C-alpha positions in Angstrom: 81.6 121.9 120.3 81.5 118.3 121.9 84.6 116.2 121.0 84.9 112.4 120.9 87.8 110.5 121.5 89.5 106.8 121.0 92.8 105.5 121.4 94.4 102.7 119.2 97.7 101.1 120.4 100.4 99.6 118.1 103.0 98.2 120.3 106.5 96.9 119.2 108.5 94.7 121.7 112.3 94.6 120.6 114.6 91.7 121.4 118.0 90.5 120.1 119.5 87.2 120.7 123.2 87.7 121.3 126.0 85.1 120.8 127.2 83.6 124.2 130.4 85.2 123.8 129.0 88.8 123.4 128.2 90.3 126.7 125.3 92.9 126.6 126.7 96.6 126.8 123.9 99.1 127.3 125.8 101.8 125.7 126.7 100.2 122.4 123.6 98.0 121.4 123.6 97.8 117.5 120.6 96.1 117.0 118.8 99.0 119.1 120.6 101.6 117.3 119.5 100.1 113.8 116.0 100.2 115.2 116.2 103.8 116.3 118.2 105.0 113.5 116.9 103.1 110.5 113.9 101.1 110.9 111.7 103.5 113.2 112.3 106.6 111.1 111.5 104.8 107.9 108.5 103.3 109.6 107.0 106.7 110.7 107.7 108.2 107.6 105.5 105.4 105.8 103.0 105.8 108.4 102.8 109.8 108.0 102.5 109.4 104.3 99.6 106.7 104.6 97.8 108.9 106.9 98.0 112.0 105.1 96.6 110.4 102.0 93.0 110.7 103.7 91.4 114.1 103.3 89.8 115.6 106.0 92.5 114.6 108.7 95.0 116.3 110.6 98.2 114.3 111.8 100.7 115.5 114.2 103.0 113.9 116.8 102.2 114.4 120.4 104.7 114.5 123.4 103.4 113.5 126.6 106.9 113.9 128.5 107.8 110.2 127.5 111.1 110.0 125.6 110.6 109.4 121.7 112.9 106.0 122.5 109.9 104.7 124.3 106.7 106.3 122.8 105.6 108.1 119.7 102.1 109.3 119.7 100.6 110.1 116.5 97.4 112.3 116.7 94.6 112.3 114.0 91.8 114.8 114.2 89.0 114.6 111.9 88.4 118.1 110.4 85.6 119.4 108.0 86.5 118.9 104.2 86.0 122.4 102.4 
């Protein structure tokens, strides 16, 4: 059976302005921790809830060997509605 594919990219670029007296510590970046622990999980939960509201689509995460801190790929597959 033939398969057609299309890719759509939604990219987030994160940055934080730090006070002059605050040095960047790669180990303790509270703004990045906030993104990883609070914002990104809530965003993904909302995205999945919205996508699952559409019958006839299977949705799952695919890992292509890139760390989840850098990429989350969501795969949608159109399936016949019975």
